[in-house]
C-alpha positions as CSV (number, residue, x, y, z in Angstrom):
1,X,-24.3,20.7,-5.3
2,X,-23.9,20.3,-9.0
3,X,-21.8,23.5,-9.2
4,X,-19.6,22.4,-6.3
5,X,-19.0,19.0,-8.0
6,X,-18.3,20.7,-11.3
7,X,-15.7,23.0,-9.6
8,X,-14.2,20.0,-7.8
9,X,-13.7,18.1,-11.0
10,X,-12.3,21.2,-12.7
11,X,-9.7,21.5,-10.0
12,X,-8.8,17.8,-10.3
13,X,-8.2,18.4,-14.0
14,X,-6.1,21.4,-13.4
15,X,-4.2,19.9,-10.5
16,X,-4.1,16.1,-10.9
17,X,-3.2,14.2,-7.8
18,X,0.4,13.0,-7.6
19,X,0.1,9.6,-5.9
20,X,2.8,8.4,-3.5
21,X,4.9,5.5,-4.9
22,X,5.9,2.2,-3.4
23,X,9.3,3.8,-2.7
24,X,7.6,6.5,-0.7
25,X,5.7,4.0,1.3
26,X,8.9,2.1,2.2
27,X,10.6,5.4,3.0
28,X,8.0,5.8,5.7
29,X,8.6,2.2,6.9
30,X,12.3,3.0,7.0
31,X,11.6,6.1,9.1
32,X,9.4,4.2,11.6
33,X,12.0,1.4,11.9
34,X,14.7,4.0,12.7
35,X,12.5,5.9,15.2
36,X,10.6,3.1,17.0
37,X,12.2,-0.2,15.9
38,X,11.2,-3.1,13.7
39,X,8.9,-4.6,16.4
40,X,6.6,-1.6,16.1
41,X,6.0,-1.4,12.4
42,X,2.9,-2.9,10.7
43,X,1.2,-2.2,7.4
44,X,-2.2,-3.0,5.9
45,X,-4.3,-2.0,3.0
46,X,-7.4,0.2,2.3
47,X,-8.6,-0.4,-1.2
48,X,-12.1,0.8,-0.8
49,X,-11.6,4.3,-2.3
50,X,-9.6,7.4,-1.9
51,X,-5.9,7.4,-1.9
52,X,-3.9,5.0,-3.9
53,X,-0.2,4.3,-4.4
54,X,1.6,4.2,-7.7
55,X,2.9,0.6,-8.1
56,X,0.4,-0.7,-5.5
57,X,-3.0,0.3,-6.7
58,X,-4.7,-3.0,-5.8
59,X,-4.1,-6.2,-4.0
60,X,-2.5,-7.8,-7.1
61,X,0.4,-5.3,-6.6
62,X,1.0,-5.8,-2.9
63,X,4.1,-7.8,-3.6
64,X,5.8,-4.6,-4.9
65,X,6.1,-3.4,-1.3
66,X,7.8,-6.7,-0.3
67,X,10.1,-6.4,-3.3
68,X,11.1,-2.9,-2.3
69,X,11.7,-4.1,1.3
70,X,14.0,-6.8,0.0
71,X,15.9,-4.4,-2.3
72,X,16.5,-2.2,0.8
73,X,18.0,-5.2,2.7
74,X,15.2,-6.2,5.0
75,X,15.4,-9.8,6.1
76,X,12.7,-12.4,5.7
77,X,12.0,-12.2,9.5
78,X,11.8,-8.4,9.4
79,X,9.4,-8.5,6.5
80,X,7.3,-11.1,8.3
81,X,7.1,-8.8,11.3
82,X,6.0,-5.8,9.1
83,X,3.3,-7.7,7.2
84,X,1.8,-9.7,10.1
85,X,3.8,-10.9,13.0
86,X,3.9,-7.5,14.9
87,X,0.1,-7.2,14.6
88,X,-0.5,-10.7,15.7
89,X,1.8,-10.3,18.7
90,X,-0.1,-7.2,19.8
91,X,-3.5,-8.8,19.3
92,X,-2.5,-11.9,21.2
93,X,-1.2,-9.7,24.1
94,X,-4.5,-7.9,24.1
95,X,-6.3,-11.2,24.4
96,X,-4.1,-12.2,27.3
97,X,-4.7,-8.9,29.1
98,X,-8.5,-9.1,28.5
99,X,-8.5,-12.6,29.9
100,X,-6.6,-11.5,33.0
101,X,-9.0,-8.6,33.6
102,X,-12.0,-10.9,33.1
103,X,-10.6,-13.5,35.6
104,X,-10.1,-10.9,38.3
105,X,-13.8,-10.0,38.2
């Protein structure tokens, strides 16, 4: 195991990871908006290890995504949908469906 770890770190030194940027993240959001529509886009975070985004490495930099969305012309309402409203709409609909199924039993 020590040898494998040593080789892993040597590869990381030789080929350092090139992290995605905030601009790359918003490029993906743009693509999903074009393909599926603004009502089907949602983003969240995963800061517990692995990955990472240049310009948004921890929660203190989350505003950089919003800033990039604003620069690209997204409205306040569209940004609200992306950050939370779409998720909340879907979750609330799931609750309604679950209640309907439960009432039918």
